[in-house]
N, CA, C and O atoms as CSV, one atom per row, in Angstrom:
chain,resi,resn,atom,element,x,y,z
A,1,UNK,N,N,86.505,81.788,103.536
A,1,UNK,CA,C,85.397,81.223,104.210
A,1,UNK,C,C,84.464,80.565,103.222
A,1,UNK,O,O,83.954,79.472,103.468
A,2,UNK,N,N,84.241,81.231,102.103
A,2,UNK,CA,C,83.313,80.678,101.085
A,2,UNK,C,C,83.764,79.317,100.608
A,2,UNK,O,O,82.957,78.398,100.471
A,3,UNK,N,N,85.044,79.189,100.358
A,3,UNK,CA,C,85.529,77.896,99.839
A,3,UNK,C,C,85.373,76.818,100.924
A,3,UNK,O,O,85.075,75.670,100.595
A,4,UNK,N,N,85.559,77.144,102.154
A,4,UNK,CA,C,85.393,76.139,103.209
A,4,UNK,C,C,83.907,75.763,103.321
A,4,UNK,O,O,83.595,74.601,103.583
A,5,UNK,N,N,82.999,76.705,103.132
A,5,UNK,CA,C,81.553,76.406,103.133
A,5,UNK,C,C,81.247,75.477,101.976
A,5,UNK,O,O,80.476,74.534,102.152
A,6,UNK,N,N,81.813,75.700,100.805
A,6,UNK,CA,C,81.600,74.810,99.650
A,6,UNK,C,C,82.129,73.427,99.908
A,6,UNK,O,O,81.509,72.434,99.527
A,7,UNK,N,N,83.281,73.357,100.560
A,7,UNK,CA,C,83.844,72.004,100.923
A,7,UNK,C,C,82.912,71.227,101.827
A,7,UNK,O,O,82.668,70.037,101.626
A,8,UNK,N,N,82.401,71.914,102.817
A,8,UNK,CA,C,81.476,71.273,103.769
A,8,UNK,C,C,80.224,70.796,103.018
A,8,UNK,O,O,79.765,69.674,103.233
A,9,UNK,N,N,79.673,71.643,102.141
A,9,UNK,CA,C,78.497,71.224,101.375
A,9,UNK,C,C,78.868,70.036,100.472
A,9,UNK,O,O,78.084,69.100,100.316
A,10,UNK,N,N,80.034,70.083,99.900
A,10,UNK,CA,C,80.480,68.938,99.036
A,10,UNK,C,C,80.566,67.635,99.814
A,10,UNK,O,O,80.112,66.595,99.337
A,11,UNK,N,N,81.142,67.685,101.003
A,11,UNK,CA,C,81.226,66.511,101.836
A,11,UNK,C,C,79.846,66.013,102.236
A,11,UNK,O,O,79.611,64.808,102.312
A,12,UNK,N,N,78.953,66.929,102.487
A,12,UNK,CA,C,77.610,66.526,102.954
A,12,UNK,C,C,76.724,66.011,101.801
A,12,UNK,O,O,76.033,65.006,101.966
A,13,UNK,N,N,76.737,66.663,100.681
A,13,UNK,CA,C,75.831,66.380,99.593
A,13,UNK,C,C,76.486,65.809,98.338
A,13,UNK,O,O,75.817,65.601,97.325
A,14,UNK,N,N,77.765,65.561,98.401
A,14,UNK,CA,C,78.434,65.051,97.234
A,14,UNK,C,C,78.957,66.180,96.332
A,14,UNK,O,O,78.949,67.350,96.714
A,15,UNK,N,N,79.404,65.810,95.146
A,15,UNK,CA,C,80.000,66.818,94.214
A,15,UNK,C,C,79.013,67.907,93.871
A,15,UNK,O,O,77.846,67.636,93.589
A,16,UNK,N,N,79.494,69.172,93.897
A,16,UNK,CA,C,78.639,70.269,93.599
A,16,UNK,C,C,79.228,71.013,92.371
A,16,UNK,O,O,80.419,71.320,92.330
A,17,UNK,N,N,78.377,71.286,91.395
A,17,UNK,CA,C,78.770,72.030,90.222
A,17,UNK,C,C,78.626,73.459,90.485
A,17,UNK,O,O,77.504,73.944,90.633
A,18,UNK,N,N,79.733,74.199,90.556
A,18,UNK,CA,C,79.702,75.682,90.730
A,18,UNK,C,C,80.446,76.351,89.608
A,18,UNK,O,O,81.189,77.304,89.846
A,19,UNK,N,N,80.271,75.882,88.395
A,19,UNK,CA,C,80.964,76.432,87.279
A,19,UNK,C,C,80.601,77.881,86.991
A,19,UNK,O,O,81.403,78.617,86.416
A,20,UNK,N,N,79.395,78.299,87.385
A,20,UNK,CA,C,79.038,79.687,87.190
A,20,UNK,C,C,79.373,80.566,88.364
A,20,UNK,O,O,79.150,81.775,88.302
A,21,UNK,N,N,79.911,79.996,89.453
A,21,UNK,CA,C,80.287,80.813,90.609
A,21,UNK,C,C,79.171,81.294,91.509
A,21,UNK,O,O,79.401,82.030,92.468
A,22,UNK,N,N,77.929,80.861,91.182
A,22,UNK,CA,C,76.795,81.282,91.954
A,22,UNK,C,C,76.866,80.867,93.396
A,22,UNK,O,O,76.640,81.680,94.293
A,23,UNK,N,N,77.184,79.578,93.639
A,23,UNK,CA,C,77.236,79.074,94.998
A,23,UNK,C,C,78.347,79.736,95.786
A,23,UNK,O,O,78.167,80.038,96.966
A,24,UNK,N,N,79.469,79.963,95.175
A,24,UNK,CA,C,80.561,80.619,95.861
A,24,UNK,C,C,80.126,82.038,96.305
A,24,UNK,O,O,80.447,82.493,97.403
A,25,UNK,N,N,79.398,82.698,95.420
A,25,UNK,CA,C,78.922,84.087,95.781
A,25,UNK,C,C,77.958,84.049,96.932
A,25,UNK,O,O,78.013,84.888,97.831
A,26,UNK,N,N,77.053,83.053,96.906
A,26,UNK,CA,C,76.085,82.960,97.993
A,26,UNK,C,C,76.822,82.603,99.258
A,26,UNK,O,O,76.546,83.214,100.290
A,27,UNK,N,N,77.734,81.662,99.252
A,27,UNK,CA,C,78.463,81.217,100.409
A,27,UNK,C,C,79.246,82.404,100.951
A,27,UNK,O,O,79.275,82.621,102.162
A,28,UNK,N,N,79.883,83.175,100.072
A,28,UNK,CA,C,80.631,84.345,100.478
A,28,UNK,C,C,79.728,85.338,101.208
A,28,UNK,O,O,80.097,85.858,102.261
A,29,UNK,N,N,78.573,85.594,100.662
A,29,UNK,CA,C,77.605,86.541,101.293
A,29,UNK,C,C,77.170,86.040,102.646
A,29,UNK,O,O,77.080,86.833,103.584
A,30,UNK,N,N,76.894,84.747,102.790
A,30,UNK,CA,C,76.496,84.182,104.038
A,30,UNK,C,C,77.602,84.290,105.039
A,30,UNK,O,O,77.334,84.641,106.188
A,31,UNK,N,N,78.863,84.006,104.669
A,31,UNK,CA,C,79.945,84.128,105.584
A,31,UNK,C,C,80.129,85.547,106.029
A,31,UNK,O,O,80.403,85.782,107.206
A,32,UNK,N,N,79.988,86.525,105.124
A,32,UNK,CA,C,80.143,87.926,105.517
A,32,UNK,C,C,78.995,88.331,106.452
A,32,UNK,O,O,79.221,89.063,107.415
A,33,UNK,N,N,77.790,87.872,106.186
A,33,UNK,CA,C,76.653,88.218,107.053
A,33,UNK,C,C,76.864,87.648,108.443
A,33,UNK,O,O,76.565,88.292,109.449
A,34,UNK,N,N,77.391,86.414,108.483
A,34,UNK,CA,C,77.646,85.785,109.781
A,34,UNK,C,C,78.723,86.571,110.557
A,34,UNK,O,O,78.574,86.795,111.759
A,35,UNK,N,N,79.777,86.979,109.894
A,35,UNK,CA,C,80.815,87.739,110.530
A,35,UNK,C,C,80.277,89.111,111.013
A,35,UNK,O,O,80.597,89.564,112.112
A,36,UNK,N,N,79.474,89.737,110.183
A,36,UNK,CA,C,78.914,91.049,110.527
A,36,UNK,C,C,77.996,90.936,111.758
A,36,UNK,O,O,77.991,91.806,112.629
A,37,UNK,N,N,77.217,89.835,111.804
A,37,UNK,CA,C,76.362,89.608,112.945
A,37,UNK,C,C,77.172,89.402,114.233
A,37,UNK,O,O,76.841,89.918,115.300
A,38,UNK,N,N,78.256,88.614,114.074
A,38,UNK,CA,C,79.153,88.385,115.214
A,38,UNK,C,C,79.752,89.684,115.695
A,38,UNK,O,O,79.815,89.945,116.897
A,39,UNK,N,N,80.202,90.517,114.731
A,39,UNK,CA,C,80.810,91.805,115.119
A,39,UNK,C,C,79.783,92.651,115.817
A,39,UNK,O,O,80.080,93.332,116.799
A,40,UNK,N,N,78.555,92.604,115.300
A,40,UNK,CA,C,77.470,93.427,115.927
A,40,UNK,C,C,77.221,93.012,117.377
A,40,UNK,O,O,76.981,93.859,118.238
A,41,UNK,N,N,77.277,91.726,117.637
A,41,UNK,CA,C,77.131,91.285,119.016
A,41,UNK,C,C,78.226,91.791,119.895
A,41,UNK,O,O,77.961,92.211,121.022
A,42,UNK,N,N,79.446,91.769,119.431
A,42,UNK,CA,C,80.597,92.268,120.153
A,42,UNK,C,C,80.474,93.782,120.463
A,42,UNK,O,O,80.773,94.246,121.563
A,43,UNK,N,N,80.009,94.532,119.411
A,43,UNK,CA,C,79.844,95.938,119.604
A,43,UNK,C,C,78.773,96.265,120.628
A,43,UNK,O,O,78.932,97.183,121.431
A,44,UNK,N,N,77.652,95.493,120.598
A,44,UNK,CA,C,76.558,95.665,121.534
A,44,UNK,C,C,77.063,95.353,122.942
A,44,UNK,O,O,76.783,96.070,123.904
A,45,UNK,N,N,77.802,94.278,123.024
A,45,UNK,CA,C,78.379,93.902,124.343
A,45,UNK,C,C,79.287,94.972,124.884
A,45,UNK,O,O,79.208,95.329,126.060
A,46,UNK,N,N,80.139,95.479,124.041
A,46,UNK,CA,C,81.059,96.528,124.495
A,46,UNK,C,C,80.290,97.766,124.920
A,46,UNK,O,O,80.667,98.410,125.899
A,47,UNK,N,N,79.221,98.119,124.211
A,47,UNK,CA,C,78.391,99.231,124.599
A,47,UNK,C,C,77.799,99.092,125.972
A,47,UNK,O,O,77.762,100.047,126.747
A,48,UNK,N,N,77.325,97.877,126.278
A,48,UNK,CA,C,76.736,97.585,127.601
A,48,UNK,C,C,77.811,97.637,128.684
A,48,UNK,O,O,77.620,98.185,129.770
A,49,UNK,N,N,78.953,97.039,128.331
A,49,UNK,CA,C,80.023,96.998,129.315
A,49,UNK,C,C,80.573,98.438,129.604
A,49,UNK,O,O,80.923,98.778,130.734
A,50,UNK,N,N,80.624,99.241,128.534
A,50,UNK,CA,C,81.222,100.588,128.617
A,50,UNK,C,C,80.445,101.352,129.762
A,50,UNK,O,O,81.075,102.103,130.506
A,51,UNK,N,N,79.180,101.182,129.901
A,51,UNK,CA,C,78.449,101.917,130.869
A,51,UNK,C,C,78.613,101.377,132.311
A,51,UNK,O,O,78.585,102.138,133.278
A,52,UNK,N,N,78.782,100.067,132.423
A,52,UNK,CA,C,78.857,99.474,133.721
A,52,UNK,C,C,80.283,99.144,134.201
A,52,UNK,O,O,80.593,99.277,135.385
A,53,UNK,N,N,81.146,98.712,133.262
A,53,UNK,CA,C,82.503,98.382,133.575
A,53,UNK,C,C,83.420,98.987,132.523
A,53,UNK,O,O,83.941,98.272,131.668
A,54,UNK,N,N,83.620,100.299,132.579
A,54,UNK,CA,C,84.283,100.934,131.470
A,54,UNK,C,C,85.775,100.407,131.243
A,54,UNK,O,O,86.297,100.525,130.135
A,55,UNK,N,N,86.394,99.870,132.236
A,55,UNK,CA,C,87.712,99.407,132.056
A,55,UNK,C,C,87.767,98.109,131.167
A,55,UNK,O,O,88.811,97.784,130.601
A,56,UNK,N,N,86.672,97.423,131.069
A,56,UNK,CA,C,86.621,96.202,130.258
A,56,UNK,C,C,86.246,96.405,128.837
A,56,UNK,O,O,86.491,95.530,128.006
A,57,UNK,N,N,85.624,97.590,128.499
A,57,UNK,CA,C,85.094,97.824,127.165
A,57,UNK,C,C,86.244,97.815,126.132
A,57,UNK,O,O,86.062,97.191,125.086
A,58,UNK,N,N,87.351,98.424,126.331
A,58,UNK,CA,C,88.394,98.436,125.270
A,58,UNK,C,C,88.821,97.014,124.878
A,58,UNK,O,O,89.118,96.752,123.713
A,59,UNK,N,N,88.851,96.117,125.838
A,59,UNK,CA,C,89.241,94.738,125.555
A,59,UNK,C,C,88.274,94.108,124.595
A,59,UNK,O,O,88.666,93.402,123.666
A,60,UNK,N,N,86.972,94.374,124.830
A,60,UNK,CA,C,85.950,93.789,123.948
A,60,UNK,C,C,86.112,94.319,122.516
A,60,UNK,O,O,86.073,93.555,121.552
A,61,UNK,N,N,86.294,95.647,122.395
A,61,UNK,CA,C,86.479,96.251,121.129
A,61,UNK,C,C,87.722,95.675,120.404
A,61,UNK,O,O,87.636,95.306,119.233
A,62,UNK,N,N,88.841,95.603,121.083
A,62,UNK,CA,C,90.071,95.124,120.506
A,62,UNK,C,C,89.947,93.642,120.161
A,62,UNK,O,O,90.531,93.219,119.164
A,63,UNK,N,N,89.243,92.859,120.903
A,63,UNK,CA,C,89.024,91.467,120.621
A,63,UNK,C,C,88.233,91.249,119.340
A,63,UNK,O,O,88.463,90.293,118.600
A,64,UNK,N,N,87.298,92.157,119.096
A,64,UNK,CA,C,86.506,92.088,117.887
A,64,UNK,C,C,87.247,92.538,116.680
A,64,UNK,O,O,86.819,92.254,115.561
A,65,UNK,N,N,88.359,93.239,116.853
A,65,UNK,CA,C,89.202,93.661,115.750
A,65,UNK,C,C,90.028,92.506,115.218
A,65,UNK,O,O,90.255,92.404,114.013
A,66,UNK,N,N,90.478,91.638,116.107
A,66,UNK,CA,C,91.414,90.572,115.720
A,66,UNK,C,C,91.016,89.777,114.507
A,66,UNK,O,O,91.867,89.590,113.637
A,67,UNK,N,N,89.752,89.273,114.362
A,67,UNK,CA,C,89.413,88.528,113.186
A,67,UNK,C,C,89.487,89.352,111.854
A,67,UNK,O,O,89.656,88.802,110.765
A,68,UNK,N,N,89.355,90.651,112.003
A,68,UNK,CA,C,89.367,91.540,110.796
A,68,UNK,C,C,90.751,91.741,110.252
A,68,UNK,O,O,90.925,92.068,109.078
A,69,UNK,N,N,91.744,91.546,111.102
A,69,UNK,CA,C,93.129,91.771,110.678
A,69,UNK,C,C,93.576,90.951,109.431
A,69,UNK,O,O,94.375,91.402,108.610
A,70,UNK,N,N,93.043,89.795,109.348
A,70,UNK,CA,C,93.438,88.915,108.234
A,70,UNK,C,C,92.572,89.121,106.980
A,70,UNK,O,O,92.774,88.428,105.982
A,71,UNK,N,N,91.651,90.023,107.011
A,71,UNK,CA,C,90.689,90.242,105.933
A,71,UNK,C,C,91.022,91.499,105.170
A,71,UNK,O,O,91.750,92.374,105.639
A,72,UNK,N,N,90.445,91.560,103.933
A,72,UNK,CA,C,90.674,92.802,103.129
A,72,UNK,C,C,89.273,93.247,102.669
A,72,UNK,O,O,88.278,92.541,102.834
A,73,UNK,N,N,89.253,94.444,102.087
A,73,UNK,CA,C,88.019,94.961,101.523
A,73,UNK,C,C,87.563,96.209,102.213
A,73,UNK,O,O,87.813,96.382,103.406
A,74,UNK,N,N,86.896,97.090,101.494
A,74,UNK,CA,C,86.454,98.403,102.032
A,74,UNK,C,C,85.565,98.236,103.220
A,74,UNK,O,O,85.740,98.950,104.207
A,75,UNK,N,N,84.617,97.332,103.184
A,75,UNK,CA,C,83.670,97.157,104.307
A,75,UNK,C,C,84.398,96.678,105.555
A,75,UNK,O,O,84.118,97.128,106.666
A,76,UNK,N,N,85.330,95.766,105.356
A,76,UNK,CA,C,86.152,95.365,106.511
A,76,UNK,C,C,86.927,96.475,107.140
A,76,UNK,O,O,86.984,96.644,108.358
A,77,UNK,N,N,87.546,97.254,106.217
A,77,UNK,CA,C,88.340,98.399,106.706
A,77,UNK,C,C,87.492,99.431,107.445
A,77,UNK,O,O,87.938,100.024,108.428
A,78,UNK,N,N,86.272,99.639,106.968
A,78,UNK,CA,C,85.338,100.569,107.643
A,78,UNK,C,C,84.983,100.065,109.039
A,78,UNK,O,O,84.958,100.828,110.004
A,79,UNK,N,N,84.706,98.751,109.126
A,79,UNK,CA,C,84.378,98.173,110.451
A,79,UNK,C,C,85.555,98.283,111.407
A,79,UNK,O,O,85.404,98.597,112.588
A,80,UNK,N,N,86.737,98.013,110.853
A,80,UNK,CA,C,87.932,98.060,111.690
A,80,UNK,C,C,88.136,99.444,112.256
A,80,UNK,O,O,88.392,99.610,113.448
A,81,UNK,N,N,88.020,100.456,111.375
A,81,UNK,CA,C,88.199,101.844,111.767
A,81,UNK,C,C,87.133,102.230,112.810
A,81,UNK,O,O,87.438,102.919,113.784
A,82,UNK,N,N,85.924,101.798,112.609
A,82,UNK,CA,C,84.825,102.119,113.531
A,82,UNK,C,C,85.127,101.522,114.929
A,82,UNK,O,O,84.950,102.181,115.953
A,83,UNK,N,N,85.572,100.296,114.934
A,83,UNK,CA,C,85.902,99.629,116.224
A,83,UNK,C,C,87.081,100.346,116.880
A,83,UNK,O,O,87.087,100.544,118.095
A,84,UNK,N,N,88.079,100.738,116.084
A,84,UNK,CA,C,89.200,101.443,116.691
A,84,UNK,C,C,88.796,102.816,117.242
A,84,UNK,O,O,89.303,103.240,118.281
A,85,UNK,N,N,87.909,103.492,116.567
A,85,UNK,CA,C,87.435,104.772,117.091
A,85,UNK,C,C,86.712,104.579,118.442
A,85,UNK,O,O,86.874,105.375,119.367
A,86,UNK,N,N,85.923,103.515,118.524
A,86,UNK,CA,C,85.230,103.248,119.803
A,86,UNK,C,C,86.233,102.872,120.863
A,86,UNK,O,O,86.128,103.334,121.999
A,87,UNK,N,N,87.200,102.050,120.527
A,87,UNK,CA,C,88.214,101.689,121.502
A,87,UNK,C,C,88.979,102.928,121.989
A,87,UNK,O,O,89.279,103.076,123.174
A,88,UNK,N,N,89.282,103.817,121.020
A,88,UNK,CA,C,90.072,105.004,121.389
A,88,UNK,C,C,89.249,105.885,122.374
A,88,UNK,O,O,89.797,106.461,123.315
A,89,UNK,N,N,87.945,105.966,122.131
A,89,UNK,CA,C,87.061,106.772,123.021
A,89,UNK,C,C,87.086,106.190,124.464
A,89,UNK,O,O,87.106,106.922,125.454
A,90,UNK,N,N,87.084,104.864,124.525
A,90,UNK,CA,C,87.141,104.188,125.855
A,90,UNK,C,C,88.478,104.497,126.506
A,90,UNK,O,O,88.531,104.846,127.686
A,91,UNK,N,N,89.566,104.369,125.738
A,91,UNK,CA,C,90.904,104.609,126.309
A,91,UNK,C,C,91.039,106.031,126.779
A,91,UNK,O,O,91.640,106.291,127.821
A,92,UNK,N,N,90.472,106.980,126.004
A,92,UNK,CA,C,90.564,108.437,126.397
A,92,UNK,C,C,89.791,108.609,127.755
A,92,UNK,O,O,90.253,109.299,128.664
A,93,UNK,N,N,88.643,107.978,127.843
A,93,UNK,CA,C,87.850,108.142,129.102
A,93,UNK,C,C,88.543,107.542,130.283
A,93,UNK,O,O,88.368,107.981,131.420
A,94,UNK,N,N,89.371,106.484,129.995
A,94,UNK,CA,C,90.071,105.840,131.109
A,94,UNK,C,C,91.472,106.473,131.380
A,94,UNK,O,O,92.117,106.160,132.380
A,95,UNK,N,N,91.920,107.364,130.469
A,95,UNK,CA,C,93.233,107.931,130.661
A,95,UNK,C,C,94.337,106.999,130.245
A,95,UNK,O,O,95.462,107.150,130.722
A,96,UNK,N,N,94.066,106.009,129.349
A,96,UNK,CA,C,95.039,105.066,128.917
A,96,UNK,C,C,95.345,105.157,127.446
A,96,UNK,O,O,95.480,104.158,126.740
A,97,UNK,N,N,95.452,106.440,126.997
A,97,UNK,CA,C,95.677,106.682,125.574
A,97,UNK,C,C,97.053,106.134,125.093
A,97,UNK,O,O,97.191,105.783,123.921
A,98,UNK,N,N,98.049,106.062,125.972
A,98,UNK,CA,C,99.333,105.533,125.552
A,98,UNK,C,C,99.192,104.068,125.172
A,98,UNK,O,O,99.785,103.619,124.191
A,99,UNK,N,N,98.387,103.297,125.966
A,99,UNK,CA,C,98.196,101.909,125.636
A,99,UNK,C,C,97.529,101.770,124.241
A,99,UNK,O,O,97.904,100.903,123.451
A,100,UNK,N,N,96.567,102.616,123.966
A,100,UNK,CA,C,95.872,102.569,122.702
A,100,UNK,C,C,96.865,102.954,121.551
A,100,UNK,O,O,96.879,102.312,120.501
A,101,UNK,N,N,97.656,103.972,121.769
A,101,UNK,CA,C,98.644,104.352,120.727
A,101,UNK,C,C,99.588,103.201,120.438
A,101,UNK,O,O,99.911,102.952,119.276
A,102,UNK,N,N,100.032,102.500,121.451
A,102,UNK,CA,C,100.938,101.356,121.265
A,102,UNK,C,C,100.219,100.291,120.440
A,102,UNK,O,O,100.818,99.715,119.532
A,103,UNK,N,N,98.956,100.018,120.733
A,103,UNK,CA,C,98.180,98.998,119.972
A,103,UNK,C,C,98.044,99.432,118.507
A,103,UNK,O,O,98.241,98.638,117.587
A,104,UNK,N,N,97.706,100.703,118.319
A,104,UNK,CA,C,97.460,101.165,116.912
A,104,UNK,C,C,98.784,101.105,116.150
A,104,UNK,O,O,98.800,100.711,114.983
A,105,UNK,N,N,99.901,101.489,116.790
A,105,UNK,CA,C,101.189,101.425,116.115
A,105,UNK,C,C,101.506,100.010,115.679
A,105,UNK,O,O,101.960,99.812,114.553
A,106,UNK,N,N,101.274,98.974,116.567
A,106,UNK,CA,C,101.544,97.623,116.230
A,106,UNK,C,C,100.582,97.150,115.127
A,106,UNK,O,O,100.992,96.431,114.216
A,107,UNK,N,N,99.339,97.543,115.207
A,107,UNK,CA,C,98.362,97.148,114.190
A,107,UNK,C,C,98.761,97.708,112.819
A,107,UNK,O,O,98.720,97.005,111.810
A,108,UNK,N,N,99.137,98.954,112.809
A,108,UNK,CA,C,99.538,99.600,111.532
A,108,UNK,C,C,100.808,98.945,110.998
A,108,UNK,O,O,100.927,98.775,109.785
A,109,UNK,N,N,101.737,98.580,111.828
A,109,UNK,CA,C,102.982,97.909,111.366
A,109,UNK,C,C,102.662,96.568,110.703
A,109,UNK,O,O,103.262,96.185,109.698
A,110,UNK,N,N,101.698,95.874,111.300
A,110,UNK,CA,C,101.314,94.551,110.744
A,110,UNK,C,C,100.433,94.654,109.486
A,110,UNK,O,O,100.361,93.702,108.709
A,111,UNK,N,N,99.771,95.789,109.282
A,111,UNK,CA,C,98.845,95.970,108.162
A,111,UNK,C,C,99.418,96.974,107.135
A,111,UNK,O,O,98.685,97.388,106.236
A,112,UNK,N,N,100.616,97.352,107.231
A,112,UNK,CA,C,101.166,98.480,106.439
A,112,UNK,C,C,101.018,98.317,104.914
A,112,UNK,O,O,101.023,99.309,104.185
A,113,UNK,N,N,100.888,97.087,104.438
A,113,UNK,CA,C,100.791,96.882,103.018
A,113,UNK,C,C,99.362,97.165,102.456
A,113,UNK,O,O,99.151,97.249,101.247
A,114,UNK,N,N,98.431,97.299,103.369
A,114,UNK,CA,C,97.019,97.608,102.974
A,114,UNK,C,C,96.823,99.115,102.893
A,114,UNK,O,O,96.383,99.759,103.846
A,115,UNK,N,N,97.164,99.659,101.723
A,115,UNK,CA,C,97.182,101.101,101.531
A,115,UNK,C,C,95.845,101.761,101.820
A,115,UNK,O,O,95.797,102.817,102.451
A,116,UNK,N,N,94.735,101.134,101.354
A,116,UNK,CA,C,93.416,101.718,101.578
A,116,UNK,C,C,93.101,101.766,103.107
A,116,UNK,O,O,92.505,102.729,103.590
A,117,UNK,N,N,93.493,100.759,103.816
A,117,UNK,CA,C,93.289,100.750,105.250
A,117,UNK,C,C,94.091,101.835,105.893
A,117,UNK,O,O,93.557,102.554,106.737
A,118,UNK,N,N,95.409,102.009,105.528
A,118,UNK,CA,C,96.229,103.008,106.116
A,118,UNK,C,C,95.639,104.366,105.864
A,118,UNK,O,O,95.630,105.203,106.767
A,119,UNK,N,N,95.126,104.630,104.630
A,119,UNK,CA,C,94.535,105.942,104.296
A,119,UNK,C,C,93.310,106.202,105.136
A,119,UNK,O,O,93.083,107.323,105.590
A,120,UNK,N,N,92.511,105.155,105.345
A,120,UNK,CA,C,91.254,105.322,106.153
A,120,UNK,C,C,91.625,105.592,107.590
A,120,UNK,O,O,90.996,106.447,108.213
A,121,UNK,N,N,92.596,104.926,108.148
A,121,UNK,CA,C,93.035,105.149,109.483
A,121,UNK,C,C,93.551,106.583,109.652
A,121,UNK,O,O,93.283,107.256,110.648
A,122,UNK,N,N,94.316,107.027,108.617
A,122,UNK,CA,C,94.849,108.381,108.620
A,122,UNK,C,C,93.685,109.420,108.627
A,122,UNK,O,O,93.705,110.386,109.391
A,123,UNK,N,N,92.729,109.199,107.798
A,123,UNK,CA,C,91.564,110.098,107.708
A,123,UNK,C,C,90.818,110.224,109.012
A,123,UNK,O,O,90.247,111.273,109.310
A,124,UNK,N,N,90.821,109.152,109.795
A,124,UNK,CA,C,90.161,109.100,111.060
A,124,UNK,C,C,90.993,109.487,112.245
A,124,UNK,O,O,90.532,109.423,113.385
A,125,UNK,N,N,92.226,109.893,111.987
A,125,UNK,CA,C,93.147,110.258,113.043
A,125,UNK,C,C,93.660,109.112,113.847
A,125,UNK,O,O,94.082,109.277,114.991
A,126,UNK,N,N,93.625,107.935,113.247
A,126,UNK,CA,C,94.131,106.710,113.953
A,126,UNK,C,C,95.576,106.420,113.500
A,126,UNK,O,O,95.849,105.413,112.846
A,127,UNK,N,N,96.465,107.311,113.859
A,127,UNK,CA,C,97.839,107.156,113.551
A,127,UNK,C,C,98.607,107.612,114.769
A,127,UNK,O,O,98.089,108.308,115.642
A,128,UNK,N,N,99.796,107.217,114.799
A,128,UNK,CA,C,100.689,107.613,115.890
A,128,UNK,C,C,101.777,108.473,115.307
A,128,UNK,O,O,102.423,108.080,114.336
A,129,UNK,N,N,101.999,109.668,115.891
A,129,UNK,CA,C,103.039,110.534,115.332
A,129,UNK,C,C,104.399,109.940,115.527
A,129,UNK,O,O,104.663,109.324,116.560
A,130,UNK,N,N,105.280,110.108,114.555
A,130,UNK,CA,C,106.620,109.553,114.698
A,130,UNK,C,C,107.327,110.188,115.903
A,130,UNK,O,O,107.218,111.384,116.172
A,131,UNK,N,N,108.013,109.368,116.569
A,131,UNK,CA,C,108.775,109.882,117.793
A,131,UNK,C,C,110.082,110.534,117.301
A,131,UNK,O,O,110.769,110.010,116.424
A,132,UNK,N,N,110.388,111.663,117.882
A,132,UNK,CA,C,111.600,112.375,117.551
A,132,UNK,C,C,112.727,111.766,118.353
A,132,UNK,O,O,112.768,111.925,119.573
A,133,UNK,N,N,113.644,111.071,117.700
A,133,UNK,CA,C,114.717,110.376,118.388
A,133,UNK,C,C,116.016,111.189,118.293
A,133,UNK,O,O,117.059,110.718,118.746
A,134,UNK,N,N,115.978,112.383,117.721
A,134,UNK,CA,C,117.159,113.162,117.601
A,134,UNK,C,C,117.626,113.701,118.990
A,134,UNK,O,O,116.820,113.989,119.875
A,135,UNK,N,N,118.906,113.813,119.119
A,135,UNK,CA,C,119.406,114.349,120.373
A,135,UNK,C,C,119.438,115.907,120.213
A,135,UNK,O,O,120.252,116.458,119.472
A,136,UNK,N,N,118.542,116.556,120.922
A,136,UNK,CA,C,118.483,118.027,120.769
A,136,UNK,C,C,119.345,118.740,121.772
A,136,UNK,O,O,119.419,119.969,121.783
A,137,UNK,N,N,120.010,117.955,122.633
A,137,UNK,CA,C,120.878,118.631,123.617
A,137,UNK,C,C,122.239,119.021,122.999
A,137,UNK,O,O,122.930,119.899,123.514
A,138,UNK,N,N,122.609,118.359,121.894
A,138,UNK,CA,C,123.872,118.694,121.213
A,138,UNK,C,C,123.660,119.942,120.351
A,138,UNK,O,O,122.594,120.129,119.765
A,139,UNK,N,N,124.679,120.782,120.282
A,139,UNK,CA,C,124.517,122.002,119.426
A,139,UNK,C,C,124.395,121.624,117.966
A,139,UNK,O,O,124.983,120.644,117.508
A,140,UNK,N,N,123.643,122.393,117.261
A,140,UNK,CA,C,123.423,122.145,115.818
A,140,UNK,C,C,124.658,122.689,115.071
A,140,UNK,O,O,125.016,123.855,115.234
A,141,UNK,N,N,125.313,121.830,114.242
A,141,UNK,CA,C,126.494,122.324,113.570
A,141,UNK,C,C,126.227,123.461,112.602
A,141,UNK,O,O,127.136,124.248,112.336
A,142,UNK,N,N,125.043,123.580,112.074
A,142,UNK,CA,C,124.709,124.640,111.116
A,142,UNK,C,C,124.607,125.994,111.843
A,142,UNK,O,O,124.979,127.038,111.308
A,143,UNK,N,N,124.097,125.936,113.058
A,143,UNK,CA,C,123.949,127.197,113.822
A,143,UNK,C,C,125.274,127.683,114.411
A,143,UNK,O,O,125.504,128.886,114.539
A,144,UNK,N,N,126.109,126.767,114.753
A,144,UNK,CA,C,127.332,127.163,115.466
A,144,UNK,C,C,128.537,127.255,114.532
A,144,UNK,O,O,129.633,127.632,114.949
A,145,UNK,N,N,128.326,126.916,113.303
A,145,UNK,CA,C,129.495,127.007,112.341
A,145,UNK,C,C,130.449,125.878,112.523
A,145,UNK,O,O,131.598,125.988,112.095
A,146,UNK,N,N,130.024,124.738,113.165
A,146,UNK,CA,C,130.943,123.614,113.374
A,146,UNK,C,C,130.687,122.541,112.314
A,146,UNK,O,O,130.106,121.492,112.590
A,147,UNK,N,N,131.131,122.832,111.122
A,147,UNK,CA,C,130.994,121.822,109.996
A,147,UNK,C,C,129.629,122.063,109.326
A,147,UNK,O,O,128.996,123.102,109.516
A,148,UNK,N,N,129.222,121.111,108.572
A,148,UNK,CA,C,127.969,121.227,107.842
A,148,UNK,C,C,128.157,122.109,106.645
A,148,UNK,O,O,129.249,122.208,106.084
A,149,UNK,N,N,127.060,122.760,106.253
A,149,UNK,CA,C,127.090,123.595,105.077
A,149,UNK,C,C,127.826,124.918,105.355
A,149,UNK,O,O,127.705,125.497,106.435
A,150,UNK,N,N,128.582,125.374,104.363
A,150,UNK,CA,C,129.322,126.612,104.511
A,150,UNK,C,C,128.650,127.701,103.662
A,150,UNK,O,O,128.125,127.450,102.577
A,151,UNK,N,N,128.691,128.869,104.188
A,151,UNK,CA,C,128.112,129.998,103.428
A,151,UNK,C,C,129.050,130.479,102.320
A,151,UNK,O,O,130.152,129.946,102.188
A,152,UNK,N,N,128.650,131.459,101.529
A,152,UNK,CA,C,129.462,131.939,100.415
A,152,UNK,C,C,130.717,132.677,100.866
A,152,UNK,O,O,131.497,133.137,100.032
């Protein structure tokens, strides 16, 4: 975002010397403040909707998560976890926790390379337990003596 802001300034005011990186830092701070304000508006809207139309609140929370998926950084991860916790609370109140679990599983699959984010989600209980796909109806070969490891 900061580079785009510098390009716009350059087109408007001509060549800009940013050899010390000061302008890029300022532009980055402004872009982050803008995003934070936007996210704050979404959270406020979701809070209002939660009281009057609870079924619509999770959508607002999840919509505000989407722009954060492509970003990195501790503050971004904290915001993302906060929004997910709010969305989970809504889904619990509505009895649609399975929908939320599916969303979180997909989000985690797409973000799995972000180790800090995964650790933060784990600490906040925003994970989905692995499904047990083993066939438990078949007898266990170790218990019945049908192959597997042999005793002495």
